C-alpha positions as CSV (number, residue, x, y, z in Angstrom):
1,M,-10.8,-5.8,3.7
2,E,-12.9,-8.0,1.4
3,K,-11.4,-8.5,-2.0
4,A,-14.7,-7.2,-3.7
5,T,-14.5,-3.9,-1.7
6,L,-10.9,-3.4,-2.7
7,L,-11.6,-4.1,-6.4
8,D,-14.5,-1.5,-6.3
9,W,-12.1,1.1,-4.7
10,Y,-9.5,0.3,-7.4
11,H,-12.1,1.0,-10.0
12,Q,-13.1,4.2,-8.4
13,M,-9.4,5.4,-8.0
14,V,-8.5,4.5,-11.6
15,L,-11.7,6.4,-12.7
16,I,-10.8,9.5,-10.9
17,R,-7.2,9.4,-12.3
18,R,-8.4,8.9,-15.8
19,F,-11.1,11.5,-15.4
20,E,-8.6,14.1,-14.3
21,E,-6.1,13.2,-17.1
22,R,-8.9,13.5,-19.7
23,C,-9.9,17.0,-18.1
24,D,-6.4,18.1,-18.4
25,E,-6.5,17.3,-22.1
26,L,-9.9,18.9,-22.7
27,Y,-8.8,22.0,-21.0
28,Q,-5.2,22.5,-22.4
29,L,-5.4,20.7,-25.8
30,E,-8.9,21.1,-26.9
31,G,-10.2,24.2,-25.0
32,K,-13.5,22.5,-24.1
33,I,-13.3,23.2,-20.4
34,K,-13.0,26.8,-19.4
35,G,-12.3,28.8,-16.2
36,F,-10.3,27.3,-13.4
37,L,-9.4,23.5,-13.1
38,H,-8.0,22.0,-9.9
39,L,-6.9,18.4,-10.5
40,Y,-7.0,15.6,-7.9
41,I,-4.2,13.4,-9.3
42,G,-2.4,11.8,-6.4
43,Q,-5.1,12.2,-3.9
44,E,-7.5,9.6,-5.0
45,A,-7.2,7.4,-2.0
46,I,-8.6,10.1,0.3
47,A,-11.9,10.7,-1.4
48,V,-12.5,6.9,-2.1
49,G,-11.4,5.7,1.5
50,T,-13.3,8.4,3.4
51,I,-16.6,8.3,1.4
52,G,-16.4,4.5,1.5
53,A,-16.8,4.6,5.3
54,R,-19.9,6.8,5.3
55,K,-23.5,5.7,5.2
56,A,-26.5,7.1,3.3
57,G,-27.5,10.4,4.8
58,D,-24.0,11.4,5.9
59,H,-23.1,14.8,4.5
60,V,-20.1,15.6,2.3
61,I,-18.8,19.0,1.6
62,T,-15.5,20.0,0.1
63,A,-13.4,22.7,-1.5
64,Y,-12.7,23.5,-5.1
65,R,-10.6,20.4,-5.8
66,D,-13.8,18.4,-5.9
67,H,-14.0,16.1,-8.9
68,G,-12.7,13.0,-7.0
69,H,-15.3,13.5,-4.3
70,A,-18.1,13.9,-6.7
71,L,-17.2,10.6,-8.5
72,A,-16.7,8.8,-5.2
73,V,-20.0,9.8,-3.8
74,G,-21.6,8.2,-6.9
75,L,-22.1,10.9,-9.5
76,K,-21.8,9.7,-13.1
77,A,-18.6,10.6,-14.9
78,K,-20.5,11.7,-18.0
79,N,-22.6,14.2,-16.0
80,V,-19.7,15.5,-14.0
81,L,-17.7,16.1,-17.3
82,A,-20.8,17.7,-18.9
83,E,-20.9,20.1,-15.9
84,L,-17.2,21.0,-16.4
85,M,-18.0,21.7,-20.1
86,G,-20.9,23.9,-19.2
87,K,-23.5,21.6,-20.7
88,S,-27.2,21.4,-19.7
89,T,-26.7,17.7,-18.8
90,G,-24.2,18.5,-16.1
91,V,-24.9,17.7,-12.5
92,T,-26.0,21.3,-11.9
93,G,-27.2,22.1,-15.4
94,G,-23.9,23.7,-16.6
95,R,-24.2,26.5,-14.0
96,G,-21.6,25.4,-11.5
97,G,-18.7,24.2,-13.5
98,S,-15.5,22.5,-12.0
99,M,-15.6,24.1,-8.5
100,H,-19.3,23.7,-7.8
101,L,-20.3,20.0,-8.2
102,A,-23.2,19.0,-5.9
103,S,-26.1,16.5,-5.5
104,K,-28.9,17.0,-3.0
105,D,-30.0,13.3,-3.4
106,L,-26.4,12.2,-2.4
107,T,-26.2,14.8,0.3
108,F,-23.1,16.1,-1.4
109,W,-23.0,19.8,-1.0
110,G,-20.1,20.0,-3.3
111,G,-17.2,22.0,-4.1
112,Y,-16.9,25.5,-2.7
113,G,-14.7,28.1,-4.3
114,I,-13.9,30.3,-1.2
115,V,-11.0,28.9,0.7
116,G,-12.1,27.8,4.1
117,A,-15.6,29.2,3.9
118,H,-17.2,25.9,3.6
119,L,-16.1,24.8,7.0
120,S,-18.7,27.1,8.6
121,L,-21.4,25.4,6.3
122,A,-20.2,22.0,7.6
123,T,-20.7,23.3,11.1
124,G,-24.2,24.1,10.2
125,L,-24.9,20.8,8.6
126,A,-23.7,19.0,11.6
127,L,-25.7,21.3,13.9
128,A,-28.8,20.6,11.9
129,E,-28.4,16.8,12.3
130,Q,-27.9,17.3,16.1
131,Y,-31.1,19.3,16.3
132,K,-33.0,16.6,14.4
133,G,-31.6,14.0,16.7
134,T,-30.2,11.8,13.9
135,D,-26.9,9.9,13.9
136,S,-25.8,11.3,10.6
137,A,-22.3,12.7,10.4
138,T,-20.7,15.4,8.2
139,L,-17.5,14.8,6.3
140,C,-15.8,18.2,5.6
141,Y,-12.6,18.3,3.4
142,F,-10.0,21.1,3.1
143,G,-6.4,21.7,2.4
144,E,-3.8,22.5,4.9
145,G,-3.6,26.0,3.5
146,A,-7.2,26.7,4.7
147,T,-6.1,26.0,8.3
148,N,-4.6,29.6,8.6
149,I,-8.0,31.1,7.8
150,G,-10.5,32.3,10.3
151,Y,-13.3,30.0,9.1
152,F,-11.1,27.1,10.3
153,H,-10.6,28.3,13.8
154,E,-14.1,29.6,14.3
155,S,-15.7,26.3,12.9
156,L,-13.4,24.0,14.9
157,N,-14.1,26.1,18.0
158,M,-17.9,25.9,17.6
159,S,-17.9,22.3,16.6
160,K,-16.3,21.5,20.0
161,V,-18.4,23.9,22.0
162,W,-21.6,22.3,20.6
163,N,-20.1,18.7,20.4
164,L,-21.1,18.3,16.8
165,P,-20.9,15.2,14.7
166,V,-18.5,16.3,12.2
167,V,-15.2,14.8,10.8
168,W,-12.7,17.4,9.7
169,V,-10.7,16.0,6.9
170,C,-7.5,17.9,6.1
171,E,-6.0,16.8,2.8
172,N,-2.5,17.8,3.5
173,N,-0.8,17.8,0.1
174,K,2.2,19.8,1.3
175,Y,1.5,23.0,-0.7
176,G,-1.1,25.8,-0.3
177,M,-1.0,27.1,-3.9
178,G,2.7,27.5,-4.5
179,T,3.8,27.8,-0.8
180,S,4.9,24.9,1.4
181,I,3.2,24.6,4.8
182,E,6.6,25.1,6.5
183,R,6.9,28.6,5.1
184,A,3.2,29.6,5.7
185,S,2.2,28.2,9.0
186,A,3.7,28.6,12.4
187,V,2.3,25.2,13.3
188,D,2.9,22.8,10.4
189,R,1.2,19.7,12.0
190,I,-2.6,20.2,11.6
191,I,-3.3,17.7,14.4
192,D,-1.6,20.1,16.7
193,K,-4.1,22.9,15.7
194,A,-6.9,20.5,16.4
195,K,-5.6,19.8,19.9
196,G,-5.8,23.5,20.6
197,Y,-9.6,23.1,20.5
198,K,-9.5,19.7,22.4
199,I,-10.5,17.9,19.3
200,T,-9.4,14.3,18.9
201,A,-7.0,14.2,15.9
202,K,-4.9,11.7,14.0
203,Q,-2.4,11.8,11.2
204,V,-3.0,9.3,8.5
205,D,-1.2,7.9,5.4
206,G,-3.5,9.5,2.7
207,M,-1.9,7.4,0.1
208,D,-3.1,4.1,1.6
209,V,-6.8,3.7,0.8
210,T,-7.3,1.1,3.6
211,A,-5.6,3.2,6.2
212,V,-7.9,6.1,5.1
213,Y,-11.0,3.9,5.4
214,E,-10.2,2.6,8.7
215,A,-9.3,6.0,10.3
216,T,-12.5,7.5,8.8
217,Q,-14.7,4.6,10.0
218,K,-13.4,5.0,13.6
219,A,-13.9,8.8,13.5
220,I,-17.5,8.6,12.1
221,A,-18.3,5.9,14.8
222,A,-17.0,8.2,17.4
223,C,-19.3,11.1,16.1
224,R,-22.2,8.7,16.1
225,R,-21.5,7.8,19.9
226,G,-21.7,11.5,20.7
227,K,-18.0,12.0,21.1
228,G,-18.1,15.2,19.1
229,P,-15.9,16.5,16.3
230,Q,-12.9,14.4,15.0
231,L,-10.0,15.6,12.8
232,L,-8.1,13.5,10.3
233,E,-4.8,14.9,8.9
234,M,-4.5,12.9,5.6
235,M,-0.8,13.1,4.5
236,T,-0.8,13.1,0.6
237,Y,0.7,14.7,-2.4
238,R,-0.8,16.5,-5.5
239,Y,1.0,15.5,-8.6
240,E,-0.2,18.5,-10.7
241,G,0.0,22.2,-9.8
242,H,-2.5,24.1,-7.7
243,S,-4.6,24.8,-10.8
244,I,-4.1,24.2,-14.4
245,G,-1.8,27.3,-15.0
246,D,0.6,26.3,-12.1
247,R,3.9,25.2,-13.4
248,T,5.1,24.0,-10.0
249,R,8.6,25.8,-10.1
250,Y,8.5,25.9,-6.3
251,R,9.3,22.1,-6.0
252,T,11.9,19.8,-7.4
253,S,11.3,16.9,-9.9
254,E,13.1,14.6,-7.5
255,E,10.5,15.2,-4.8
256,L,7.6,14.6,-7.2
257,N,9.1,11.4,-8.6
258,K,9.8,10.0,-5.1
259,W,6.1,10.3,-4.3
260,R,5.1,8.9,-7.7
261,D,7.5,6.0,-7.5
262,E,7.2,5.0,-3.8
263,K,3.7,6.2,-2.7
264,D,1.3,6.3,-5.6
265,P,-2.0,5.3,-4.1
266,I,-3.2,3.3,-7.1
267,A,0.1,1.3,-7.3
268,L,-0.1,0.7,-3.6
269,L,-3.5,-0.8,-4.0
270,Q,-2.5,-2.8,-7.1
271,N,0.3,-4.4,-5.1
272,K,-2.1,-5.2,-2.2
273,L,-4.6,-6.8,-4.6
274,I,-1.9,-8.9,-6.3
275,N,0.1,-9.9,-3.4
276,E,-2.5,-10.3,-0.6
277,H,-5.7,-11.2,-2.5
278,G,-4.4,-13.2,-5.5
279,V,-5.9,-10.8,-8.1
280,S,-4.2,-11.2,-11.5
281,E,-2.7,-8.5,-13.5
282,D,-5.2,-9.3,-16.2
283,E,-8.1,-8.6,-13.9
284,L,-6.6,-5.2,-13.1
285,L,-6.0,-4.5,-16.7
286,K,-9.6,-5.3,-17.6
287,I,-10.7,-2.7,-14.9
288,Q,-8.5,-0.1,-16.6
289,K,-9.9,-0.8,-20.0
290,D,-13.4,-0.6,-18.6
291,V,-12.6,2.8,-17.1
292,D,-11.1,3.9,-20.4
293,A,-14.3,2.9,-22.2
294,E,-16.4,4.7,-19.6
295,M,-14.3,7.9,-20.1
296,D,-14.7,7.7,-23.9
297,E,-18.4,7.4,-23.5
298,A,-18.4,10.3,-21.0
299,V,-16.4,12.6,-23.3
300,K,-18.7,11.8,-26.2
301,F,-21.8,12.4,-24.1
302,A,-20.6,15.7,-22.7
303,D,-19.3,16.8,-26.2
304,E,-22.7,16.1,-27.8
305,S,-24.8,17.5,-25.0
306,P,-26.5,20.9,-25.6
307,D,-25.6,24.2,-24.0
308,P,-28.2,25.5,-21.4
309,A,-31.1,27.1,-23.3
310,I,-31.2,30.9,-23.2
311,D,-34.8,30.9,-21.8
312,T,-33.5,29.1,-18.6
313,L,-31.1,31.8,-17.8
314,F,-33.0,33.0,-14.8
315,D,-34.0,29.6,-13.5
316,H,-33.1,28.7,-10.0
317,I,-32.6,32.3,-8.9
318,Y,-34.3,33.6,-5.8
319,P,-35.8,37.0,-6.5
320,A,-35.3,39.8,-4.0
321,N,-39.0,40.4,-4.1
322,P,-41.0,37.2,-4.5
323,G,-43.9,38.9,-5.9
324,V,-42.1,40.5,-8.8
325,N,-41.1,38.6,-12.0
């Protein structure tokens, strides 16, 4: 990997980490973010590495833990944060909030709040590209908990039957809400579930951004060659709870600290940049300071942005009868 690319990824991963940390503060300490909040801390390498392997026009769709993906596809932190705060300058005008970030221009169909349901939408996105005769692929992200849902099995089955260009990206962070995969699933290796549908599958170190990128690059290339759906099981760990109110009493501090100390994705990339590419600690510190300044600007922008105007309440709604106001 080129040094410049790795430095860009480092910036993205630090930005996602800082963004999520500030969201935690804005929610719990300042009360400026309402509703649910699912943080992506610990999983940054997956969004950055997979999206780094796509080309313009490839679709991205994910579940409710979507802030990292939104930033990785290129949405501005200030507009994403404004969306979380329900402001008119948010990426969907303050109407979607934390779980429904999206961008038509970036073919990012967002966050989706219903567990597993978006897999069927990913199947449709890939089917549309197949009909149009393009070489565009679809990246679909979900947690391991979603693999026990009917949408998962129906979508994987049809994607193979129709040989669709979709990369199924399972972000296996060990816990579906508060339950470990070993307690909830008869088959705890997701790659084995994919094999049941004759889908090529690979388990990947989801804490290593270069390993994520290389595996995704190969999977997308296979889709473009007409090899059909691929599944990547990204082995990762979420440092925070399932959502903001989860106190994670179901796991030990020893387990969490082991992942933080030995496998943190940002620390791993830091070491690679310093030891293999001659990047100085001062260069990395400057990136961190630049990100902090970007986040200060984002918070100020979102805080000062107006709420959606009352007279826009019914905008973007499809009427049941098009001829009636």
